N, CA, C and O atoms as a printed pandas DataFrame, in Angstrom:
     atom_number atom_name residue_name chain_id  residue_number  x_coord  y_coord  z_coord
0              1         N          MET        A               1   -3.105   23.772  -33.764
1              2        CA          MET        A               1   -3.933   23.313  -32.665
2              3         C          MET        A               1   -4.995   24.365  -32.360
3              4         O          MET        A               1   -4.688   25.534  -32.127
4              5         N          LYS        A               2   -6.208   23.937  -32.366
5              6        CA          LYS        A               2   -7.304   24.811  -31.990
6              7         C          LYS        A               2   -7.553   24.641  -30.502
7              8         O          LYS        A               2   -7.596   23.516  -30.004
8              9         N          LYS        A               3   -7.715   25.736  -29.794
9             10        CA          LYS        A               3   -7.938   25.673  -28.352
10            11         C          LYS        A               3   -9.251   24.958  -28.058
11            12         O          LYS        A               3  -10.262   25.196  -28.719
12            13         N          ASN        A               4   -9.224   24.073  -27.052
13            14        CA          ASN        A               4  -10.441   23.370  -26.666
14            15         C          ASN        A               4  -10.645   23.361  -25.152
15            16         O          ASN        A               4  -11.408   22.550  -24.626
16            17         N          MET        A               5   -9.954   24.273  -24.452
17            18        CA          MET        A               5  -10.097   24.356  -22.996
18            19         C          MET        A               5  -10.503   25.770  -22.595
19            20         O          MET        A               5   -9.906   26.752  -23.036
20            21         N          GLY        A               6  -11.511   25.854  -21.764
21            22        CA          GLY        A               6  -11.949   27.128  -21.245
22            23         C          GLY        A               6  -11.160   27.529  -20.008
23            24         O          GLY        A               6  -10.342   26.759  -19.505
24            25         N          SER        A               7  -11.412   28.730  -19.526
25            26        CA          SER        A               7  -10.650   29.266  -18.396
26            27         C          SER        A               7  -10.920   28.498  -17.098
27            28         O          SER        A               7  -10.004   28.318  -16.295
28            29         N          THR        A               8  -12.141   28.049  -16.880
29            30        CA          THR        A               8  -12.445   27.281  -15.672
30            31         C          THR        A               8  -11.720   25.942  -15.689
31            32         O          THR        A               8  -11.186   25.509  -14.667
32            33         N          ASP        A               9  -11.699   25.299  -16.822
33            34        CA          ASP        A               9  -11.002   24.028  -16.979
34            35         C          ASP        A               9   -9.505   24.204  -16.711
35            36         O          ASP        A               9   -8.897   23.395  -16.010
36            37         N          LYS        A              10   -8.919   25.259  -17.269
37            38        CA          LYS        A              10   -7.502   25.530  -17.058
38            39         C          LYS        A              10   -7.209   25.809  -15.585
39            40         O          LYS        A              10   -6.215   25.323  -15.046
40            41         N          PHE        A              11   -8.067   26.587  -14.936
41            42        CA          PHE        A              11   -7.878   26.933  -13.527
42            43         C          PHE        A              11   -7.908   25.688  -12.642
43            44         O          PHE        A              11   -7.083   25.545  -11.741
44            45         N          ILE        A              12   -8.851   24.795  -12.897
45            46        CA          ILE        A              12   -8.964   23.567  -12.104
46            47         C          ILE        A              12   -7.731   22.691  -12.299
47            48         O          ILE        A              12   -7.219   22.119  -11.337
48            49         N          ARG        A              13   -7.252   22.583  -13.531
49            50        CA          ARG        A              13   -6.060   21.782  -13.806
50            51         C          ARG        A              13   -4.829   22.358  -13.111
51            52         O          ARG        A              13   -4.007   21.606  -12.587
52            53         N          ILE        A              14   -4.695   23.673  -13.103
53            54        CA          ILE        A              14   -3.559   24.305  -12.427
54            55         C          ILE        A              14   -3.646   24.078  -10.922
55            56         O          ILE        A              14   -2.629   23.825  -10.276
56            57         N          LEU        A              15   -4.849   24.165  -10.357
57            58        CA          LEU        A              15   -5.030   23.894   -8.930
58            59         C          LEU        A              15   -4.661   22.453   -8.577
59            60         O          LEU        A              15   -4.012   22.209   -7.560
60            61         N          VAL        A              16   -5.069   21.510   -9.404
61            62        CA          VAL        A              16   -4.744   20.105   -9.149
62            63         C          VAL        A              16   -3.233   19.896   -9.230
63            64         O          VAL        A              16   -2.658   19.199   -8.393
64            65         N          ALA        A              17   -2.591   20.492  -10.227
65            66        CA          ALA        A              17   -1.138   20.364  -10.366
66            67         C          ALA        A              17   -0.423   20.971   -9.156
67            68         O          ALA        A              17    0.551   20.404   -8.661
68            69         N          ALA        A              18   -0.907   22.120   -8.682
69            70        CA          ALA        A              18   -0.303   22.756   -7.508
70            71         C          ALA        A              18   -0.507   21.904   -6.258
71            72         O          ALA        A              18    0.393   21.805   -5.424
72            73         N          ALA        A              19   -1.673   21.293   -6.123
73            74        CA          ALA        A              19   -1.943   20.435   -4.964
74            75         C          ALA        A              19   -1.024   19.212   -4.977
75            76         O          ALA        A              19   -0.509   18.808   -3.934
76            77         N          ILE        A              20   -0.821   18.627   -6.149
77            78        CA          ILE        A              20    0.079   17.478   -6.255
78            79         C          ILE        A              20    1.501   17.886   -5.896
79            80         O          ILE        A              20    2.189   17.170   -5.169
80            81         N          ALA        A              21    1.943   19.034   -6.402
81            82        CA          ALA        A              21    3.299   19.517   -6.090
82            83         C          ALA        A              21    3.449   19.768   -4.595
83            84         O          ALA        A              21    4.475   19.428   -4.007
84            85         N          PHE        A              22    2.434   20.360   -3.980
85            86        CA          PHE        A              22    2.476   20.603   -2.538
86            87         C          PHE        A              22    2.588   19.297   -1.756
87            88         O          PHE        A              22    3.396   19.186   -0.835
88            89         N          LEU        A              23    1.773   18.311   -2.127
89            90        CA          LEU        A              23    1.818   17.019   -1.445
90            91         C          LEU        A              23    3.183   16.355   -1.593
91            92         O          LEU        A              23    3.685   15.739   -0.653
92            93         N          TYR        A              24    3.778   16.481   -2.770
93            94        CA          TYR        A              24    5.076   15.859   -3.003
94            95         C          TYR        A              24    6.178   16.561   -2.210
95            96         O          TYR        A              24    6.966   15.906   -1.527
96            97         N          PHE        A              25    6.234   17.880   -2.297
97            98        CA          PHE        A              25    7.320   18.610   -1.651
98            99         C          PHE        A              25    7.169   18.701   -0.130
99           100         O          PHE        A              25    8.132   19.028    0.563
100          101         N          SER        A              26    5.981   18.418    0.396
101          102        CA          SER        A              26    5.813   18.352    1.843
102          103         C          SER        A              26    5.931   16.906    2.347
103          104         O          SER        A              26    5.631   16.615    3.505
104          105         N          ASN        A              27    6.369   16.015    1.463
105          106        CA          ASN        A              27    6.596   14.594    1.776
106          107         C          ASN        A              27    5.344   13.867    2.273
107          108         O          ASN        A              27    5.447   12.942    3.079
108          109         N          MET        A              28    4.184   14.269    1.806
109          110        CA          MET        A              28    2.956   13.565    2.159
110          111         C          MET        A              28    2.715   12.385    1.229
111          112         O          MET        A              28    2.019   11.438    1.593
112          113         N          ILE        A              29    3.291   12.438    0.022
113          114        CA          ILE        A              29    3.231   11.308   -0.897
114          115         C          ILE        A              29    4.656   10.985   -1.330
115          116         O          ILE        A              29    5.505   11.872   -1.418
116          117         N          SER        A              30    4.906    9.723   -1.597
117          118        CA          SER        A              30    6.249    9.325   -2.025
118          119         C          SER        A              30    6.162    8.040   -2.829
119          120         O          SER        A              30    5.100    7.426   -2.929
120          121         N          GLY        A              31    7.276    7.645   -3.393
121          122        CA          GLY        A              31    7.346    6.396   -4.136
122          123         C          GLY        A              31    6.732    6.487   -5.512
123          124         O          GLY        A              31    6.701    7.547   -6.137
124          125         N          THR        A              32    6.246    5.351   -5.967
125          126        CA          THR        A              32    5.686    5.250   -7.312
126          127         C          THR        A              32    4.443    6.116   -7.477
127          128         O          THR        A              32    4.248    6.738   -8.521
128          129         N          VAL        A              33    3.614    6.154   -6.457
129          130        CA          VAL        A              33    2.395    6.974   -6.514
130          131         C          VAL        A              33    2.761    8.434   -6.714
131          132         O          VAL        A              33    2.114    9.134   -7.494
132          133         N          ALA        A              34    3.784    8.900   -6.024
133          134        CA          ALA        A              34    4.218   10.285   -6.152
134          135         C          ALA        A              34    4.708   10.575   -7.559
135          136         O          ALA        A              34    4.387   11.620   -8.125
136          137         N          LEU        A              35    5.477    9.667   -8.126
137          138        CA          LEU        A              35    5.991    9.883   -9.472
138          139         C          LEU        A              35    4.876    9.914  -10.512
139          140         O          LEU        A              35    4.886   10.747  -11.418
140          141         N          VAL        A              36    3.921    9.008  -10.378
141          142        CA          VAL        A              36    2.791    8.978  -11.308
142          143         C          VAL        A              36    1.984   10.269  -11.188
143          144         O          VAL        A              36    1.592   10.855  -12.197
144          145         N          LEU        A              37    1.739   10.706   -9.967
145          146        CA          LEU        A              37    0.982   11.949   -9.768
146          147         C          LEU        A              37    1.751   13.168  -10.261
147          148         O          LEU        A              37    1.145   14.102  -10.785
148          149         N          LEU        A              38    3.075   13.181  -10.104
149          150        CA          LEU        A              38    3.873   14.293  -10.611
150          151         C          LEU        A              38    3.813   14.369  -12.137
151          152         O          LEU        A              38    3.720   15.460  -12.700
152          153         N          VAL        A              39    3.865   13.235  -12.795
153          154        CA          VAL        A              39    3.735   13.225  -14.255
154          155         C          VAL        A              39    2.353   13.729  -14.660
155          156         O          VAL        A              39    2.232   14.535  -15.583
156          157         N          LEU        A              40    1.317   13.261  -13.979
157          158        CA          LEU        A              40   -0.045   13.717  -14.258
158          159         C          LEU        A              40   -0.180   15.223  -14.030
159          160         O          LEU        A              40   -0.799   15.924  -14.830
160          161         N          GLY        A              41    0.400   15.713  -12.935
161          162        CA          GLY        A              41    0.364   17.143  -12.661
162          163         C          GLY        A              41    1.100   17.949  -13.719
163          164         O          GLY        A              41    0.663   19.036  -14.095
164          165         N          GLY        A              42    2.227   17.409  -14.203
165          166        CA          GLY        A              42    2.965   18.082  -15.271
166          167         C          GLY        A              42    2.159   18.148  -16.555
167          168         O          GLY        A              42    2.170   19.162  -17.254
168          169         N          ILE        A              43    1.461   17.065  -16.862
169          170        CA          ILE        A              43    0.602   17.049  -18.054
170          171         C          ILE        A              43   -0.537   18.050  -17.896
171          172         O          ILE        A              43   -0.867   18.774  -18.835
172          173         N          PHE        A              44   -1.132   18.091  -16.715
173          174        CA          PHE        A              44   -2.201   19.070  -16.458
174          175         C          PHE        A              44   -1.685   20.493  -16.642
175          176         O          PHE        A              44   -2.357   21.324  -17.252
176          177         N          LEU        A              45   -0.496   20.773  -16.118
177          178        CA          LEU        A              45    0.074   22.107  -16.228
178          179         C          LEU        A              45    0.374   22.453  -17.684
179          180         O          LEU        A              45    0.067   23.557  -18.134
180          181         N          LEU        A              46    0.962   21.531  -18.412
181          182        CA          LEU        A              46    1.296   21.772  -19.816
182          183         C          LEU        A              46    0.047   22.014  -20.656
183          184         O          LEU        A              46    0.006   22.950  -21.456
184          185         N          THR        A              47   -0.975   21.173  -20.478
185          186        CA          THR        A              47   -2.199   21.357  -21.256
186          187         C          THR        A              47   -2.912   22.652  -20.885
187          188         O          THR        A              47   -3.590   23.247  -21.723
188          189         N          SER        A              48   -2.767   23.092  -19.644
189          190        CA          SER        A              48   -3.367   24.365  -19.240
190          191         C          SER        A              48   -2.661   25.533  -19.902
191          192         O          SER        A              48   -3.304   26.504  -20.304
192          193         N          LEU        A              49   -1.354   25.447  -20.018
193          194        CA          LEU        A              49   -0.596   26.544  -20.618
194          195         C          LEU        A              49   -0.851   26.684  -22.114
195          196         O          LEU        A              49   -0.834   27.798  -22.638
196          197         N          VAL        A              50   -1.084   25.583  -22.805
197          198        CA          VAL        A              50   -1.328   25.658  -24.249
198          199         C          VAL        A              50   -2.826   25.664  -24.591
199          200         O          VAL        A              50   -3.187   25.798  -25.761
200          201         N          SER        A              51   -3.682   25.524  -23.605
201          202        CA          SER        A              51   -5.145   25.537  -23.772
202          203         C          SER        A              51   -5.647   24.467  -24.727
203          204         O          SER        A              51   -6.635   24.672  -25.433
204          205         N          PHE        A              52   -4.972   23.333  -24.749
205          206        CA          PHE        A              52   -5.361   22.253  -25.648
206          207         C          PHE        A              52   -5.168   20.924  -24.943
207          208         O          PHE        A              52   -4.105   20.658  -24.383
208          209         N          CYS        A              53   -6.208   20.080  -24.973
209          210        CA          CYS        A              53   -6.133   18.739  -24.400
210          211         C          CYS        A              53   -6.404   17.725  -25.507
211          212         O          CYS        A              53   -7.516   17.662  -26.031
212          213         N          PRO        A              54   -5.383   16.921  -25.872
213          214        CA          PRO        A              54   -5.575   15.950  -26.950
214          215         C          PRO        A              54   -6.639   14.896  -26.650
215          216         O          PRO        A              54   -7.243   14.360  -27.579
216          217         N          LEU        A              55   -6.879   14.593  -25.394
217          218        CA          LEU        A              55   -7.895   13.593  -25.059
218          219         C          LEU        A              55   -9.320   14.102  -25.290
219          220         O          LEU        A              55  -10.259   13.307  -25.347
220          221         N          TYR        A              56   -9.486   15.413  -25.421
221          222        CA          TYR        A              56  -10.817   15.953  -25.694
222          223         C          TYR        A              56  -11.231   15.707  -27.148
223          224         O          TYR        A              56  -12.425   15.620  -27.432
224          225         N          LEU        A              57  -10.275   15.593  -28.070
225          226        CA          LEU        A              57  -10.591   15.459  -29.492
226          227         C          LEU        A              57  -11.457   14.250  -29.827
227          228         O          LEU        A              57  -12.487   14.425  -30.476
228          229         N          PRO        A              58  -11.093   13.026  -29.416
229          230        CA          PRO        A              58  -11.922   11.872  -29.810
230          231         C          PRO        A              58  -13.340   11.917  -29.244
231          232         O          PRO        A              58  -14.261   11.325  -29.807
232          233         N          PHE        A              59  -13.505   12.619  -28.132
233          234        CA          PHE        A              59  -14.824   12.676  -27.497
234          235         C          PHE        A              59  -15.611   13.921  -27.883
235          236         O          PHE        A              59  -16.769   14.067  -27.492
236          237         N          GLY        A              60  -14.995   14.819  -28.646
237          238        CA          GLY        A              60  -15.675   16.028  -29.091
238          239         C          GLY        A              60  -15.923   17.029  -27.979
239          240         O          GLY        A              60  -16.854   17.830  -28.067
240          241         N          ILE        A              61  -15.120   16.999  -26.949
241          242        CA          ILE        A              61  -15.294   17.912  -25.819
242          243         C          ILE        A              61  -14.614   19.238  -26.124
243          244         O          ILE        A              61  -13.490   19.267  -26.625
244          245         N          ASN        A              62  -15.291   20.321  -25.821
245          246        CA          ASN        A              62  -14.745   21.661  -25.983
246          247         C          ASN        A              62  -15.313   22.521  -24.865
247          248         O          ASN        A              62  -16.515   22.787  -24.836
248          249         N          THR        A              63  -14.453   22.962  -23.937
249          250        CA          THR        A              63  -14.930   23.754  -22.805
250          251         C          THR        A              63  -14.746   25.251  -23.017
251          252         O          THR        A              63  -14.981   26.042  -22.104
252          253         N          CYS        A              64  -14.320   25.650  -24.237
253          254        CA          CYS        A              64  -14.204   27.074  -24.560
254          255         C          CYS        A              64  -15.599   27.663  -24.736
255          256         O          CYS        A              64  -16.535   26.990  -25.166
256          257         N          ARG        A              65  -15.701   28.920  -24.396
257          258        CA          ARG        A              65  -16.975   29.599  -24.644
258          259         C          ARG        A              65  -17.130   29.835  -26.136
259          260         O          ARG        A              65  -16.159   30.121  -26.837
260          261         N          LYS        A              66  -18.331   29.715  -26.600
261          262        CA          LYS        A              66  -18.613   29.959  -28.005
262          263         C          LYS        A              66  -18.639   31.462  -28.267
263          264         O          LYS        A              66  -19.254   32.225  -27.522
264          265         N          LYS        A              67  -17.959   31.872  -29.337
265          266        CA          LYS        A              67  -17.963   33.292  -29.694
266          267         C          LYS        A              67  -19.154   33.569  -30.608
267          268         O          LYS        A              67  -19.413   32.836  -31.563
268          269         N          ASN        A              68  -19.869   34.645  -30.289
269          270        CA          ASN        A              68  -21.058   35.006  -31.083
270          271         C          ASN        A              68  -20.687   35.895  -32.226
271          272         O          ASN        A              68  -21.555   36.299  -33.001
């Protein structure tokens, strides 16, 4: 796997995952919506940790800085 996520992209994904976790554990969201958001947050966290997003491949997106 070649990395295709830059540091800003990873930071935003981690923030979104943390916000979802906060909303869930403070009981602000519940039910099916909470479960769907928790799965999405988990995916965001996982893709941030490995610096690779499979959905970027078909669209040719790469947020990594180019090395000179």
